[in-house]
FIKOL-759701 format. One record per residue (C-alpha): residue in one letter; z, x, y. Coordinates in nm, 3 decimals, padded with zeros to 5 digits. Example, Ala and Ser with C-alpha at 12.3 -4.5 7.8 and 13.67 -1.06 7.14 Angstrom:
// residues 2
{"A", {00.780, 01.230, -00.450}},
{"S", {00.714, 01.367, -00.106}},
This chain:
// residues 329
{"M", {16.781, 08.583, 09.147}},
{"K", {16.890, 08.659, 09.503}},
{"D", {17.231, 08.771, 09.376}},
{"V", {17.069, 08.995, 09.113}},
{"A", {16.829, 09.142, 09.372}},
{"A", {17.114, 09.214, 09.615}},
{"R", {17.332, 09.380, 09.349}},
{"A", {17.043, 09.594, 09.217}},
{"G", {16.914, 09.676, 09.565}},
{"V", {16.562, 09.544, 09.496}},
{"G", {16.339, 09.259, 09.610}},
{"L", {16.305, 08.915, 09.445}},
{"K", {15.959, 09.000, 09.312}},
{"T", {16.101, 09.300, 09.126}},
{"V", {16.364, 09.081, 08.960}},
{"S", {16.092, 08.831, 08.865}},
{"R", {15.884, 09.109, 08.708}},
{"V", {16.176, 09.232, 08.499}},
{"V", {16.276, 08.880, 08.386}},
{"N", {15.921, 08.792, 08.287}},
{"G", {15.839, 09.128, 08.126}},
{"E", {15.565, 09.211, 08.379}},
{"P", {15.449, 09.569, 08.449}},
{"G", {15.494, 09.762, 08.772}},
{"V", {15.867, 09.842, 08.754}},
{"T", {16.001, 10.194, 08.703}},
{"P", {16.246, 10.249, 08.414}},
{"D", {16.531, 10.331, 08.654}},
{"T", {16.473, 10.016, 08.859}},
{"E", {16.446, 09.804, 08.545}},
{"R", {16.776, 09.948, 08.423}},
{"R", {16.950, 09.857, 08.750}},
{"V", {16.813, 09.503, 08.742}},
{"Q", {16.918, 09.456, 08.377}},
{"E", {17.269, 09.583, 08.457}},
{"A", {17.289, 09.335, 08.745}},
{"I", {17.168, 09.053, 08.522}},
{"E", {17.434, 09.132, 08.261}},
{"A", {17.709, 09.169, 08.519}},
{"L", {17.628, 08.838, 08.688}},
{"G", {17.545, 08.644, 08.371}},
{"F", {17.203, 08.546, 08.511}},
{"R", {16.988, 08.305, 08.306}},
{"R", {16.631, 08.212, 08.389}},
{"N", {16.594, 07.853, 08.515}},
{"D", {16.338, 07.713, 08.274}},
{"S", {16.331, 07.376, 08.449}},
{"A", {16.212, 07.541, 08.768}},
{"R", {15.962, 07.742, 08.565}},
{"V", {15.821, 07.421, 08.413}},
{"L", {15.775, 07.268, 08.757}},
{"R", {15.595, 07.580, 08.876}},
{"K", {15.368, 07.640, 08.575}},
{"G", {15.332, 07.287, 08.434}},
{"R", {15.416, 07.412, 08.083}},
{"T", {15.740, 07.401, 07.886}},
{"A", {15.650, 07.666, 07.627}},
{"T", {15.770, 07.428, 07.354}},
{"V", {15.590, 07.279, 07.055}},
{"G", {15.698, 06.973, 06.857}},
{"L", {15.667, 06.945, 06.478}},
{"V", {15.707, 06.609, 06.300}},
{"L", {15.766, 06.660, 05.927}},
{"E", {15.811, 06.419, 05.642}},
{"D", {16.137, 06.575, 05.521}},
{"L", {16.266, 06.918, 05.618}},
{"A", {16.471, 06.925, 05.296}},
{"D", {16.152, 06.915, 05.086}},
{"P", {16.081, 07.270, 04.960}},
{"F", {15.710, 07.228, 05.042}},
{"Y", {15.783, 07.199, 05.414}},
{"G", {16.008, 07.506, 05.445}},
{"P", {15.725, 07.765, 05.443}},
{"L", {15.508, 07.538, 05.660}},
{"N", {15.785, 07.499, 05.918}},
{"R", {15.850, 07.874, 05.921}},
{"A", {15.479, 07.954, 05.967}},
{"V", {15.452, 07.713, 06.262}},
{"E", {15.761, 07.871, 06.418}},
{"E", {15.631, 08.226, 06.375}},
{"V", {15.291, 08.151, 06.530}},
{"A", {15.456, 07.963, 06.817}},
{"R", {15.686, 08.259, 06.873}},
{"T", {15.393, 08.499, 06.909}},
{"H", {15.276, 08.274, 07.193}},
{"G", {15.618, 08.276, 07.355}},
{"A", {15.686, 07.914, 07.258}},
{"L", {15.992, 07.746, 07.108}},
{"L", {15.962, 07.503, 06.815}},
{"I", {16.143, 07.168, 06.807}},
{"N", {16.119, 06.974, 06.481}},
{"G", {16.236, 06.656, 06.320}},
{"S", {16.185, 06.451, 06.001}},
{"S", {16.016, 06.111, 05.983}},
{"A", {16.153, 06.032, 05.634}},
{"E", {15.809, 05.879, 05.554}},
{"D", {15.886, 05.599, 05.799}},
{"P", {15.593, 05.522, 06.036}},
{"D", {15.826, 05.375, 06.301}},
{"R", {16.049, 05.681, 06.291}},
{"E", {15.743, 05.908, 06.312}},
{"R", {15.624, 05.724, 06.625}},
{"E", {15.971, 05.730, 06.780}},
{"L", {16.012, 06.102, 06.714}},
{"A", {15.664, 06.200, 06.833}},
{"L", {15.699, 06.005, 07.157}},
{"A", {16.051, 06.144, 07.213}},
{"L", {15.907, 06.496, 07.188}},
{"C", {15.631, 06.402, 07.433}},
{"A", {15.893, 06.260, 07.672}},
{"R", {16.058, 06.601, 07.665}},
{"R", {15.723, 06.745, 07.775}},
{"V", {15.632, 06.956, 07.474}},
{"D", {15.300, 07.130, 07.529}},
{"G", {15.168, 07.038, 07.186}},
{"L", {15.243, 06.838, 06.872}},
{"I", {15.190, 06.912, 06.504}},
{"V", {15.229, 06.596, 06.298}},
{"I", {15.250, 06.532, 05.926}},
{"P", {15.169, 06.161, 05.937}},
{"A", {15.387, 05.894, 05.785}},
{"G", {15.185, 05.607, 05.931}},
{"D", {14.817, 05.518, 05.938}},
{"D", {14.772, 05.424, 06.305}},
{"H", {14.810, 05.697, 06.564}},
{"R", {14.656, 05.524, 06.863}},
{"Y", {15.002, 05.539, 07.024}},
{"L", {14.934, 05.910, 07.085}},
{"E", {14.607, 05.858, 07.272}},
{"P", {14.774, 05.842, 07.620}},
{"E", {14.970, 06.160, 07.542}},
{"I", {14.658, 06.344, 07.424}},
{"R", {14.469, 06.234, 07.738}},
{"A", {14.763, 06.361, 07.943}},
{"G", {14.714, 06.706, 07.790}},
{"V", {14.946, 06.717, 07.487}},
{"A", {14.743, 06.914, 07.231}},
{"T", {14.784, 06.749, 06.889}},
{"V", {14.699, 06.867, 06.538}},
{"F", {14.768, 06.678, 06.214}},
{"V", {14.861, 06.854, 05.890}},
{"D", {14.845, 06.760, 05.521}},
{"R", {14.706, 06.412, 05.600}},
{"P", {14.453, 06.294, 05.858}},
{"A", {14.542, 06.088, 06.162}},
{"G", {14.489, 05.714, 06.145}},
{"R", {14.243, 05.536, 06.376}},
{"I", {14.193, 05.830, 06.615}},
{"D", {13.975, 06.141, 06.607}},
{"A", {14.195, 06.450, 06.594}},
{"D", {14.217, 06.793, 06.437}},
{"V", {14.354, 06.794, 06.083}},
{"V", {14.434, 07.079, 05.843}},
{"L", {14.448, 06.978, 05.476}},
{"S", {14.472, 07.120, 05.127}},
{"D", {14.196, 07.020, 04.884}},
{"S", {14.402, 06.753, 04.709}},
{"F", {14.102, 06.599, 04.536}},
{"G", {13.964, 06.928, 04.404}},
{"G", {14.304, 07.060, 04.304}},
{"A", {14.393, 06.749, 04.103}},
{"R", {14.048, 06.743, 03.942}},
{"D", {14.087, 07.106, 03.836}},
{"G", {14.439, 07.051, 03.702}},
{"V", {14.335, 06.752, 03.490}},
{"A", {14.018, 06.931, 03.374}},
{"H", {14.244, 07.216, 03.257}},
{"L", {14.439, 06.971, 03.039}},
{"I", {14.116, 06.825, 02.904}},
{"A", {13.987, 07.173, 02.819}},
{"G", {14.306, 07.222, 02.619}},
{"G", {14.218, 06.927, 02.396}},
{"H", {14.405, 06.643, 02.569}},
{"R", {14.243, 06.300, 02.583}},
{"R", {14.537, 06.077, 02.678}},
{"I", {14.660, 06.209, 03.011}},
{"G", {14.905, 06.030, 03.241}},
{"F", {14.914, 06.048, 03.621}},
{"I", {15.234, 05.990, 03.820}},
{"G", {15.196, 06.002, 04.198}},
{"D", {15.336, 05.904, 04.536}},
{"H", {15.288, 05.580, 04.733}},
{"P", {14.922, 05.469, 04.739}},
{"R", {14.931, 05.441, 05.119}},
{"I", {14.968, 05.820, 05.141}},
{"H", {14.641, 06.010, 05.177}},
{"T", {14.737, 06.297, 04.944}},
{"A", {14.845, 06.054, 04.670}},
{"T", {14.514, 05.867, 04.674}},
{"E", {14.311, 06.190, 04.688}},
{"R", {14.496, 06.333, 04.387}},
{"L", {14.449, 06.010, 04.195}},
{"R", {14.079, 06.027, 04.282}},
{"G", {14.066, 06.382, 04.146}},
{"Y", {14.239, 06.271, 03.825}},
{"R", {13.989, 05.992, 03.775}},
{"A", {13.693, 06.218, 03.854}},
{"A", {13.801, 06.469, 03.587}},
{"M", {13.854, 06.196, 03.328}},
{"E", {13.518, 06.036, 03.408}},
{"A", {13.335, 06.372, 03.394}},
{"A", {13.474, 06.421, 03.043}},
{"G", {13.379, 06.068, 02.937}},
{"L", {13.744, 05.968, 02.894}},
{"P", {13.905, 05.635, 02.983}},
{"A", {14.177, 05.629, 03.249}},
{"D", {14.389, 05.355, 03.096}},
{"G", {14.583, 05.156, 03.355}},
{"S", {14.907, 05.214, 03.166}},
{"W", {14.857, 05.589, 03.213}},
{"V", {14.862, 05.570, 03.595}},
{"S", {15.170, 05.508, 03.808}},
{"L", {15.199, 05.530, 04.189}},
{"G", {15.507, 05.457, 04.396}},
{"S", {15.833, 05.606, 04.514}},
{"T", {15.901, 05.967, 04.417}},
{"G", {16.265, 05.877, 04.356}},
{"P", {16.394, 06.009, 04.020}},
{"D", {16.466, 05.665, 03.872}},
{"R", {16.116, 05.530, 03.936}},
{"V", {15.941, 05.846, 03.818}},
{"A", {16.156, 05.879, 03.505}},
{"A", {16.090, 05.518, 03.409}},
{"A", {15.714, 05.567, 03.457}},
{"A", {15.714, 05.885, 03.248}},
{"R", {15.912, 05.729, 02.964}},
{"A", {15.678, 05.429, 02.957}},
{"M", {15.375, 05.657, 02.920}},
{"L", {15.541, 05.865, 02.649}},
{"T", {15.632, 05.573, 02.423}},
{"G", {15.447, 05.290, 02.255}},
{"P", {15.160, 05.291, 02.007}},
{"D", {14.928, 05.512, 02.214}},
{"P", {15.144, 05.755, 02.416}},
{"V", {15.000, 06.020, 02.646}},
{"T", {14.999, 06.381, 02.524}},
{"A", {14.991, 06.528, 02.875}},
{"V", {15.107, 06.437, 03.226}},
{"F", {14.966, 06.533, 03.565}},
{"A", {15.239, 06.506, 03.830}},
{"G", {15.125, 06.429, 04.184}},
{"N", {15.375, 06.643, 04.378}},
{"N", {15.672, 06.875, 04.331}},
{"R", {15.938, 06.603, 04.337}},
{"V", {15.755, 06.410, 04.067}},
{"T", {15.713, 06.729, 03.862}},
{"V", {16.085, 06.811, 03.867}},
{"T", {16.177, 06.465, 03.737}},
{"V", {15.909, 06.479, 03.467}},
{"V", {16.043, 06.819, 03.356}},
{"R", {16.386, 06.657, 03.306}},
{"V", {16.236, 06.369, 03.107}},
{"L", {16.035, 06.604, 02.886}},
{"A", {16.346, 06.813, 02.816}},
{"E", {16.488, 06.510, 02.633}},
{"H", {16.161, 06.407, 02.465}},
{"P", {16.137, 06.466, 02.087}},
{"R", {15.786, 06.614, 02.088}},
{"P", {15.602, 06.863, 02.313}},
{"V", {15.401, 06.716, 02.600}},
{"A", {15.177, 06.921, 02.830}},
{"L", {15.247, 06.912, 03.204}},
{"V", {15.058, 07.022, 03.514}},
{"G", {15.211, 06.955, 03.856}},
{"F", {15.061, 06.953, 04.203}},
{"D", {15.264, 07.185, 04.432}},
{"D", {15.457, 07.488, 04.317}},
{"F", {15.836, 07.482, 04.326}},
{"E", {16.124, 07.727, 04.296}},
{"L", {16.209, 07.845, 03.941}},
{"A", {15.894, 07.685, 03.795}},
{"D", {15.808, 08.023, 03.642}},
{"L", {16.154, 08.066, 03.486}},
{"L", {16.159, 07.743, 03.284}},
{"R", {16.059, 07.756, 02.919}},
{"P", {15.775, 07.698, 02.908}},
{"G", {15.693, 07.788, 03.267}},
{"V", {15.543, 07.497, 03.459}},
{"T", {15.169, 07.513, 03.520}},
{"V", {15.092, 07.402, 03.876}},
{"V", {14.814, 07.345, 04.123}},
{"A", {14.948, 07.552, 04.412}},
{"Q", {14.869, 07.493, 04.775}},
{"D", {14.952, 07.740, 05.051}},
{"A", {15.197, 07.555, 05.274}},
{"A", {15.241, 07.856, 05.502}},
{"A", {14.864, 07.881, 05.553}},
{"L", {14.854, 07.512, 05.647}},
{"G", {15.117, 07.578, 05.914}},
{"R", {14.947, 07.893, 06.047}},
{"V", {14.600, 07.742, 06.067}},
{"A", {14.728, 07.425, 06.234}},
{"T", {14.931, 07.616, 06.492}},
{"D", {14.646, 07.855, 06.567}},
{"R", {14.426, 07.552, 06.629}},
{"L", {14.693, 07.402, 06.855}},
{"F", {14.713, 07.713, 07.072}},
{"Q", {14.335, 07.734, 07.093}},
{"R", {14.344, 07.390, 07.249}},
{"L", {14.633, 07.486, 07.477}},
{"A", {14.426, 07.785, 07.594}},
{"G", {14.156, 07.543, 07.705}},
{"A", {13.906, 07.568, 07.419}},
{"A", {13.667, 07.271, 07.432}},
{"L", {13.646, 07.206, 07.058}},
{"P", {13.540, 06.885, 06.884}},
{"P", {13.801, 06.743, 06.642}},
{"A", {13.777, 06.935, 06.314}},
{"R", {13.874, 06.870, 05.953}},
{"I", {13.983, 07.204, 05.806}},
{"E", {14.036, 07.201, 05.428}},
{"L", {14.211, 07.488, 05.251}},
{"P", {14.159, 07.562, 04.879}},
{"T", {14.420, 07.524, 04.607}},
{"R", {14.462, 07.741, 04.297}},
{"L", {14.562, 07.669, 03.939}},
{"V", {14.860, 07.874, 03.817}},
{"P", {14.885, 07.860, 03.433}},
{"R", {15.240, 07.928, 03.308}},
{"G", {15.262, 07.759, 02.969}},
{"S", {15.340, 07.389, 03.014}},
{"G", {14.979, 07.304, 03.091}},
{"E", {14.854, 07.503, 02.794}},
{"L", {15.051, 07.318, 02.524}},
{"P", {14.808, 07.162, 02.272}},
{"P", {14.813, 06.788, 02.193}},
{"F", {15.091, 06.699, 01.951}},
{"T", {14.942, 06.585, 01.620}},
{"G", {15.249, 06.568, 01.397}},
């Protein structure tokens, strides 16, 4: 900064104002300082800035899997909100591994991020209590934290699943299968609860052979779908618990000899272009990211807020697959 000040013929405070975008500098002076900065290749020393202000202007985001289409809009929304606050986003994937989630979250804290947004893989987040007490603002998304009180922003998984299954029931279906994620995952259990609530409200049995939870890997899901679609009492409709499950079920149904109705939780790319288009219960992943990041920066600004559970609505998007009538041939 001294070199820049000397070359531009100004004081250190003037250089600081230009670098930090502060007012009080004439256009001509700002031009001279910028020319000196470019000529000397000056870069602001963020390490010194951290020591002075106690903030790094960085936010950490722990996702399940950045390759999952659901997390793309969420990640982008977090990044955009952080950017409006002058903060940089650092993210990483836990791969649904609680140990990897813990390792990644603590590594971000060790790098002195100002705040964390976490999509939990585990069910015990007491390891973050020292970091939160030390001032690391933390908000959980999509699933609540385990064994600590913390802000969480969720979609209405229970209500969305209930509405999706009720839609199939209204279309005449009585034998409806449910294929979901691991039962340890909050969203999977909430969507199963919604499925069961809709079946119970209609006075329908939820046969154990019609329900399958586990890995969302294609082999496991395909085997579960084929088991439900065969035998003496096959299902006439399937409710898929997330977008990865839905995609595999679409492939299985493409080879199935008779039409089967399908409603999936989560929208996915090209769902509207398939024939029939795939009916989904859509959640707003970008809104989840925006609301969570807004909450994070409220805490970073010093707002004394009690931990909140913020639940966003879902919406049913009929496209054809969920409106197929029960096969009676």
